[in-house]
C-alpha positions as CSV (number, residue, x, y, z in Angstrom):
1,X,0.0,0.0,0.0
2,X,1.3,3.5,-0.9
3,X,1.0,6.1,1.8
4,X,1.9,9.8,2.0
5,X,3.7,10.6,5.2
6,X,2.3,13.6,7.1
7,X,4.9,13.4,9.8
8,X,8.5,12.1,10.1
9,X,8.5,8.3,11.0
10,X,11.7,6.8,12.3
11,X,13.3,4.3,9.8
12,X,10.6,4.9,7.3
13,X,10.8,8.5,5.9
14,X,10.2,12.1,6.5
15,X,7.0,14.1,6.2
16,X,6.0,14.6,2.6
17,X,7.3,11.4,1.1
18,X,5.3,8.7,-0.6
19,X,6.4,5.3,0.7
20,X,5.2,1.7,0.2
21,X,4.3,-0.2,3.4
22,X,2.4,-3.3,4.3
23,X,-1.4,-2.9,4.5
24,X,-1.5,-3.9,8.2
25,X,1.2,-1.4,9.2
26,X,-0.6,1.4,7.4
27,X,-4.1,0.5,8.6
28,X,-3.2,-0.3,12.2
29,X,-0.4,2.2,13.0
30,X,0.3,5.0,10.5
31,X,-3.2,6.1,9.6
32,X,-4.9,5.9,13.0
33,X,-2.0,8.0,14.6
34,X,-2.3,10.6,11.8
35,X,1.2,9.9,10.5
36,X,0.1,9.0,7.0
37,X,-2.8,9.0,4.5
38,X,-3.5,6.5,1.8
39,X,-2.4,7.4,-1.8
40,X,-5.2,6.4,-4.2
41,X,-5.3,6.7,-8.0
42,X,-7.4,9.9,-7.7
43,X,-5.1,11.8,-5.3
44,X,-1.7,10.4,-6.4
45,X,-0.9,13.5,-8.6
46,X,-1.6,15.8,-5.7
47,X,0.8,13.9,-3.4
48,X,3.4,13.5,-6.2
49,X,3.6,17.3,-6.5
50,X,4.1,17.6,-2.7
51,X,6.8,15.0,-2.8
52,X,8.9,17.1,-5.2
53,X,8.9,19.9,-2.7
54,X,10.1,17.4,0.0
55,X,12.9,16.2,-2.2
56,X,14.3,19.8,-2.4
57,X,13.9,20.2,1.4
58,X,15.7,16.9,2.0
59,X,18.6,18.1,-0.2
60,X,18.9,21.3,1.8
61,X,18.7,19.4,5.1
62,X,21.4,16.9,4.0
63,X,23.8,19.8,3.1
64,X,23.3,21.5,6.4
65,X,23.7,18.1,8.3
66,X,27.0,17.3,6.4
67,X,28.4,20.8,7.2
68,X,27.4,20.2,10.9
69,X,29.0,16.8,10.8
70,X,32.3,18.2,9.6
71,X,32.2,20.9,12.3
72,X,31.5,18.3,15.0
73,X,34.2,15.9,13.8
74,X,36.8,18.6,14.2
75,X,35.9,19.2,17.9
76,X,37.5,18.1,21.1
77,X,35.4,18.5,24.2
78,X,36.9,18.7,27.7
79,X,34.9,18.0,30.8
80,X,36.2,18.6,34.3
81,X,35.0,16.3,37.1
82,X,36.0,15.3,40.6
83,X,38.0,12.1,40.6
84,X,38.9,9.4,43.1
85,X,42.6,8.9,43.9
86,X,42.8,6.1,41.4
87,X,41.5,8.2,38.5
88,X,37.9,7.0,38.5
89,X,35.0,9.4,38.4
90,X,32.3,9.8,41.0
91,X,29.5,8.5,38.8
92,X,29.8,8.7,35.0
93,X,29.6,11.2,32.2
94,X,26.1,11.7,30.9
95,X,24.9,12.6,27.4
96,X,23.4,15.8,28.9
97,X,26.9,17.0,29.9
98,X,28.2,16.4,26.3
99,X,25.2,18.4,24.9
100,X,25.9,21.3,27.3
101,X,29.6,21.4,26.2
102,X,28.6,21.3,22.5
103,X,26.0,24.1,23.2
104,X,28.9,26.3,24.5
105,X,30.4,25.9,21.0
106,X,27.1,26.8,19.2
107,X,26.2,23.2,18.3
108,X,22.7,22.4,19.3
109,X,21.8,18.7,19.5
110,X,19.5,16.5,21.6
111,X,20.8,14.3,24.3
112,X,19.3,11.3,22.5
113,X,21.8,11.9,19.6
114,X,24.8,11.3,21.9
115,X,25.9,7.7,21.8
116,X,28.5,6.2,24.1
117,X,30.2,2.9,23.2
118,X,30.4,2.2,26.9
119,X,29.8,4.4,30.0
120,X,32.6,6.8,30.7
121,X,33.7,6.4,34.3
122,X,37.4,7.3,34.3
123,X,39.6,10.2,33.2
124,X,41.3,10.2,29.9
125,X,40.4,10.5,26.2
126,X,37.2,8.8,24.9
127,X,35.4,8.7,21.6
128,X,31.7,9.7,21.5
129,X,29.4,9.3,18.5
130,X,26.9,12.1,17.6
131,X,24.0,10.6,15.6
132,X,22.8,13.3,13.2
133,X,21.1,10.9,10.9
134,X,21.3,7.2,10.0
135,X,24.2,7.9,7.6
136,X,25.9,10.9,9.4
137,X,27.4,9.9,12.7
138,X,30.5,11.9,13.3
139,X,32.7,11.1,16.3
140,X,34.1,13.6,18.8
141,X,37.0,13.3,21.1
142,X,36.0,13.7,24.8
143,X,38.7,14.4,27.3
144,X,37.8,13.9,31.0
145,X,40.2,15.7,33.4
146,X,40.4,16.4,37.1
147,X,38.9,19.6,38.6
């Protein structure tokens, strides 16, 4: 079944796209939640015209995201925290702290976009992934030092 997405749907598409999904997924999830409408033979031309506008918007978003990814990849973030005598942290570094440090450098992201390979509980240099999209996931260098 072809549907026109009215809102962004994770792992499916962004608002304004026409996508093909199973009948059950459309009837039981997308349409009742107002995320999509069915594309029929009568309204297909109307939705195809809107899809062209979305393609242009996607291109602009991709360019902005790639520029942001380059800017993020060049960064090194330093966080000062209290440490035990053996170099371990009291607690661990949270995604919120990384978001705050990036905000100081005029990069605004959500804490859900910060991905740790493992929790950071000791001083030193660590690699943190910032998920901008499914394809763009630049890594930043995170230094944890003593206060």
